C-alpha positions as a Markdown table, in Angstrom:
| # | Residue | x | y | z |
|---|---|---|---|---|
| 1 | Met | 37.3 | 23.6 | -12.3 |
| 2 | Lys | 37.7 | 21.9 | -9.0 |
| 3 | Thr | 34.6 | 23.7 | -7.7 |
| 4 | Phe | 32.7 | 22.7 | -10.8 |
| 5 | Phe | 33.4 | 19.0 | -10.3 |
| 6 | Ser | 32.7 | 19.2 | -6.6 |
| 7 | Thr | 29.3 | 20.8 | -7.4 |
| 8 | Val | 28.5 | 18.0 | -9.9 |
| 9 | Ala | 29.5 | 15.3 | -7.4 |
| 10 | Leu | 27.4 | 16.9 | -4.7 |
| 11 | Ala | 24.4 | 17.1 | -7.1 |
| 12 | Ser | 24.9 | 13.4 | -7.9 |
| 13 | Val | 24.7 | 12.5 | -4.3 |
| 14 | Phe | 21.5 | 14.5 | -3.8 |
| 15 | Phe | 20.0 | 12.8 | -6.9 |
| 16 | Leu | 20.8 | 9.4 | -5.6 |
| 17 | Glu | 19.4 | 10.2 | -2.2 |
| 18 | Ala | 16.2 | 11.5 | -3.8 |
| 19 | Ala | 15.9 | 8.3 | -5.9 |
| 20 | Asn | 16.5 | 6.0 | -2.9 |
| 21 | Gly | 15.0 | 8.1 | -0.1 |
| 22 | His | 11.7 | 6.2 | 0.1 |
| 23 | Tyr | 10.5 | 2.6 | 0.1 |
| 24 | Ile | 8.4 | 0.2 | -1.8 |
| 25 | Phe | 6.6 | -3.1 | -0.9 |
| 26 | Gln | 8.1 | -5.6 | -3.4 |
| 27 | Arg | 7.9 | -9.1 | -1.7 |
| 28 | Leu | 4.9 | -11.2 | -0.7 |
| 29 | Thr | 5.0 | -14.0 | 1.8 |
| 30 | Ala | 2.1 | -16.5 | 1.3 |
| 31 | Asn | 1.7 | -20.1 | 2.5 |
| 32 | Gly | 4.7 | -19.5 | 4.8 |
| 33 | Ala | 7.1 | -18.8 | 1.9 |
| 34 | Gln | 8.5 | -15.4 | 0.8 |
| 35 | Gly | 8.4 | -14.9 | -2.9 |
| 36 | Gly | 11.0 | -13.1 | -4.9 |
| 37 | Val | 11.1 | -9.4 | -5.7 |
| 38 | Tyr | 7.9 | -8.6 | -7.7 |
| 39 | Gln | 7.1 | -12.3 | -8.1 |
| 40 | Asn | 3.6 | -12.0 | -6.7 |
| 41 | Ile | 3.5 | -8.2 | -6.4 |
| 42 | Arg | 3.0 | -6.0 | -9.5 |
| 43 | Gln | 6.1 | -4.0 | -10.4 |
| 44 | Asn | 5.8 | -0.3 | -10.5 |
| 45 | Thr | 7.7 | 2.0 | -12.8 |
| 46 | Asn | 8.4 | 5.0 | -10.4 |
| 47 | Asn | 11.1 | 3.4 | -8.4 |
| 48 | Asn | 10.2 | 3.9 | -4.7 |
| 49 | Ser | 8.6 | 7.3 | -5.2 |
| 50 | Pro | 5.1 | 7.9 | -3.7 |
| 51 | Val | 1.8 | 8.8 | -5.4 |
| 52 | Thr | 0.4 | 12.1 | -4.2 |
| 53 | Asp | -2.5 | 12.9 | -6.6 |
| 54 | Leu | -5.8 | 11.9 | -5.0 |
| 55 | Ser | -7.6 | 11.8 | -8.4 |
| 56 | Ser | -5.0 | 9.5 | -10.1 |
| 57 | Thr | -5.7 | 5.9 | -11.0 |
| 58 | Asp | -2.1 | 5.2 | -9.9 |
| 59 | Leu | -3.6 | 5.1 | -6.4 |
| 60 | Arg | -4.9 | 1.7 | -7.2 |
| 61 | Cys | -1.7 | -0.3 | -7.8 |
| 62 | Asn | 1.0 | 2.4 | -8.1 |
| 63 | Val | 2.5 | 3.9 | -11.3 |
| 64 | Gly | 2.9 | 1.2 | -13.9 |
| 65 | Gly | 0.9 | -1.3 | -11.9 |
| 66 | Gly | -2.3 | -1.1 | -14.0 |
| 67 | Ser | -1.8 | -4.7 | -15.2 |
| 68 | Gly | 0.1 | -7.7 | -14.0 |
| 69 | Ala | 0.7 | -9.9 | -17.0 |
| 70 | Ser | 4.3 | -10.5 | -15.9 |
| 71 | Thr | 3.3 | -11.1 | -12.2 |
| 72 | Ser | 2.6 | -14.6 | -10.8 |
| 73 | Thr | -0.8 | -15.2 | -9.1 |
| 74 | Val | -0.3 | -17.2 | -5.9 |
| 75 | Ser | -3.0 | -19.5 | -4.5 |
| 76 | Val | -3.9 | -19.0 | -0.8 |
| 77 | Ala | -6.6 | -20.3 | 1.5 |
| 78 | Ala | -9.2 | -18.0 | 2.9 |
| 79 | Gly | -8.3 | -17.1 | 6.4 |
| 80 | Ser | -4.6 | -17.4 | 5.8 |
| 81 | Ser | -1.9 | -14.7 | 6.3 |
| 82 | Leu | -0.2 | -12.6 | 3.7 |
| 83 | Thr | 2.9 | -10.5 | 4.5 |
| 84 | Phe | 4.1 | -7.5 | 2.4 |
| 85 | Thr | 7.8 | -6.7 | 2.8 |
| 86 | Ala | 9.4 | -3.4 | 1.7 |
| 87 | Asp | 13.0 | -2.9 | 0.4 |
| 88 | Ile | 13.7 | -0.9 | 3.7 |
| 89 | Ala | 11.7 | -0.3 | 6.8 |
| 90 | Val | 9.0 | 2.3 | 6.6 |
| 91 | Tyr | 10.1 | 5.5 | 8.3 |
| 92 | His | 7.5 | 8.2 | 7.4 |
| 93 | Gln | 4.8 | 8.4 | 10.0 |
| 94 | Gly | 1.3 | 7.4 | 8.9 |
| 95 | Pro | -1.3 | 4.6 | 8.8 |
| 96 | Val | -1.2 | 1.3 | 6.9 |
| 97 | Ser | -4.3 | -0.1 | 5.3 |
| 98 | Phe | -5.1 | -3.3 | 3.4 |
| 99 | Tyr | -7.7 | -3.6 | 0.7 |
| 100 | Met | -9.1 | -6.4 | -1.6 |
| 101 | Thr | -11.0 | -6.4 | -4.8 |
| 102 | Lys | -12.5 | -9.5 | -6.5 |
| 103 | Val | -11.7 | -9.8 | -10.2 |
| 104 | Ser | -12.1 | -12.2 | -13.0 |
| 105 | Ser | -8.4 | -12.3 | -13.7 |
| 106 | Ala | -5.8 | -11.0 | -11.3 |
| 107 | Ala | -3.3 | -10.7 | -14.1 |
| 108 | Ser | -5.4 | -8.5 | -16.3 |
| 109 | Ala | -7.5 | -6.5 | -13.7 |
| 110 | Asp | -6.9 | -2.8 | -13.7 |
| 111 | Gly | -8.3 | -2.1 | -10.2 |
| 112 | Ser | -11.4 | -0.4 | -11.4 |
| 113 | Thr | -13.6 | -2.8 | -9.5 |
| 114 | Pro | -14.8 | -2.0 | -5.9 |
| 115 | Trp | -12.3 | -2.3 | -3.1 |
| 116 | Phe | -13.1 | -3.3 | 0.5 |
| 117 | Lys | -10.8 | -2.6 | 3.4 |
| 118 | Ile | -9.7 | -5.7 | 5.5 |
| 119 | Lys | -7.3 | -4.1 | 8.0 |
| 120 | Glu | -5.9 | -0.8 | 9.1 |
| 121 | Ile | -3.1 | 0.1 | 11.5 |
| 122 | Gly | -3.2 | 3.5 | 13.1 |
| 123 | Pro | -1.1 | 5.1 | 15.9 |
| 124 | Thr | -1.2 | 4.1 | 19.5 |
| 125 | Phe | -2.3 | 6.6 | 22.2 |
| 126 | Pro | -1.3 | 8.1 | 24.4 |
| 127 | Gly | 1.8 | 9.3 | 22.6 |
| 128 | Gly | 0.7 | 8.9 | 19.0 |
| 129 | Thr | 3.3 | 6.1 | 18.3 |
| 130 | Trp | 3.3 | 4.7 | 14.8 |
| 131 | Asp | 4.0 | 1.1 | 13.9 |
| 132 | Leu | 7.0 | 1.6 | 11.5 |
| 133 | Gln | 8.1 | -1.8 | 10.2 |
| 134 | Gln | 9.6 | -3.3 | 7.1 |
| 135 | Ser | 6.9 | -6.0 | 6.9 |
| 136 | Tyr | 3.2 | -5.9 | 7.6 |
| 137 | Ser | 0.8 | -8.9 | 7.7 |
| 138 | Val | -2.9 | -9.3 | 7.1 |
| 139 | Asn | -5.3 | -12.2 | 7.2 |
| 140 | Ile | -7.6 | -12.8 | 4.2 |
| 141 | Pro | -11.1 | -12.9 | 5.6 |
| 142 | Ser | -12.3 | -16.5 | 6.0 |
| 143 | Cys | -15.8 | -15.6 | 4.6 |
| 144 | Val | -14.7 | -14.1 | 1.2 |
| 145 | Pro | -15.8 | -16.2 | -1.8 |
| 146 | Ala | -13.2 | -18.3 | -3.7 |
| 147 | Gly | -11.7 | -16.6 | -6.7 |
| 148 | Glu | -9.0 | -14.2 | -7.9 |
| 149 | Tyr | -8.3 | -10.9 | -6.1 |
| 150 | Leu | -5.9 | -8.0 | -6.0 |
| 151 | Val | -4.7 | -7.4 | -2.4 |
| 152 | Arg | -3.5 | -3.9 | -1.9 |
| 153 | Ile | -1.3 | -2.4 | 0.8 |
| 154 | Glu | -1.3 | 1.4 | 1.3 |
| 155 | Gln | 1.0 | 3.3 | 3.6 |
| 156 | Leu | -0.1 | 6.9 | 3.9 |
| 157 | Ala | 2.8 | 9.1 | 4.9 |
| 158 | Ile | 1.6 | 12.3 | 6.8 |
| 159 | His | 5.0 | 13.3 | 8.2 |
| 160 | Asn | 5.1 | 16.7 | 6.5 |
| 161 | Pro | 2.0 | 18.8 | 7.5 |
| 162 | Gly | 1.2 | 21.4 | 4.9 |
| 163 | Ala | 2.6 | 19.3 | 2.0 |
| 164 | Ala | 0.7 | 16.7 | 0.0 |
| 165 | Pro | 0.6 | 13.4 | 1.9 |
| 166 | Gln | 2.4 | 10.5 | 0.2 |
| 167 | Phe | 0.9 | 7.1 | -0.7 |
| 168 | Tyr | 3.2 | 4.1 | -0.9 |
| 169 | Ile | 1.2 | 1.4 | -2.6 |
| 170 | Ser | 1.6 | -2.2 | -3.9 |
| 171 | Cys | -0.8 | -4.8 | -5.2 |
| 172 | Ala | -0.4 | -8.6 | -4.9 |
| 173 | Gln | -2.2 | -11.1 | -7.1 |
| 174 | Val | -3.8 | -14.0 | -5.3 |
| 175 | Lys | -6.3 | -16.8 | -6.0 |
| 176 | Val | -8.3 | -17.5 | -2.8 |
| 177 | Thr | -9.4 | -21.1 | -2.2 |
| 178 | Gly | -12.1 | -22.3 | 0.2 |
| 179 | Gly | -13.8 | -19.3 | 1.8 |
| 180 | Gly | -17.5 | -18.5 | 2.1 |
| 181 | Ser | -20.2 | -16.5 | 0.3 |
| 182 | Lys | -20.2 | -13.1 | 1.9 |
| 183 | Ser | -20.1 | -10.1 | -0.4 |
| 184 | Phe | -18.8 | -6.8 | 0.7 |
| 185 | Ser | -19.8 | -3.3 | -0.5 |
| 186 | Gly | -16.7 | -1.5 | -1.8 |
| 187 | Val | -15.3 | 1.9 | -2.7 |
| 188 | Ser | -13.7 | 3.2 | -5.8 |
| 189 | Ile | -10.0 | 4.0 | -6.0 |
| 190 | Pro | -9.4 | 6.9 | -6.6 |
| 191 | Gly | -12.1 | 8.4 | -4.4 |
| 192 | His | -11.6 | 6.3 | -1.2 |
| 193 | Val | -9.7 | 9.2 | 0.5 |
| 194 | Lys | -10.9 | 12.8 | 0.5 |
| 195 | Ala | -8.7 | 15.9 | 0.8 |
| 196 | Thr | -10.9 | 16.9 | 3.8 |
| 197 | Asp | -10.5 | 13.7 | 5.7 |
| 198 | Pro | -9.1 | 14.4 | 9.2 |
| 199 | Gly | -6.7 | 11.5 | 8.9 |
| 200 | Tyr | -5.4 | 13.0 | 5.6 |
| 201 | Thr | -4.9 | 16.5 | 6.9 |
| 202 | Ala | -3.8 | 15.7 | 10.5 |
| 203 | Asn | -0.8 | 17.5 | 12.0 |
| 204 | Ile | 0.9 | 14.8 | 14.0 |
| 205 | Tyr | 3.2 | 17.3 | 15.8 |
| 206 | Asn | 0.5 | 19.5 | 17.3 |
| 207 | Asn | -2.2 | 18.4 | 19.8 |
| 208 | Phe | -2.1 | 14.9 | 18.4 |
| 209 | Asn | -4.4 | 13.0 | 20.8 |
| 210 | Ser | -6.6 | 11.0 | 18.4 |
| 211 | Tyr | -6.6 | 9.8 | 14.9 |
| 212 | Thr | -9.0 | 8.2 | 12.3 |
| 213 | Val | -7.5 | 6.2 | 9.5 |
| 214 | Pro | -8.8 | 7.6 | 6.1 |
| 215 | Gly | -10.9 | 5.5 | 3.9 |
| 216 | Pro | -13.9 | 3.2 | 4.5 |
| 217 | Lys | -14.4 | 1.1 | 7.7 |
| 218 | Val | -12.8 | -2.3 | 7.9 |
| 219 | Ser | -15.0 | -5.1 | 6.5 |
| 220 | Thr | -15.5 | -8.1 | 8.8 |
| 221 | Cys | -17.1 | -11.5 | 8.5 |
């Protein structure tokens, strides 16, 4: 009987570790003020687990993030900074990318509109050192037209070669003020990352001397 209860207790520990063994971006700092948990970021329904299916629409704004009726949309000026903060520091090696998509309503958009990349963070060479932080910042391009947008952060964990890479994703809802009139060509999500992309299949432990972040090129003004 003692062995049985010990086994159950050990299994419970492993379950809790599995449930809490990752991370999720859940706070947004805009206009110099950090919002509450899921105040301006859509709340997902898969705890802090990653998305691994390259064909899934969950790659847009995570599982359960297909709409944001309960999420507040924050007004920010074009050219200003946004910071995404996770519950714990990112610890799986891999790149970070930021995307935007212009929508008629940030609260109801499903992410099916074209996305353009506004920043990417890859490793530093020599050494292949990754920027593993709890918070990552991005500037909204000063030339984007005013209006409502989804702003998406994507951390692609490639720490386990041979296994499916893991996407850690969150979407913020913003209303951009000011700005310009430049339009960007975008990509569809899913579809922005291919299973054959070198940055998706890279082995970071063997002859790791260069790296290309998956997805489209960064859009600039």
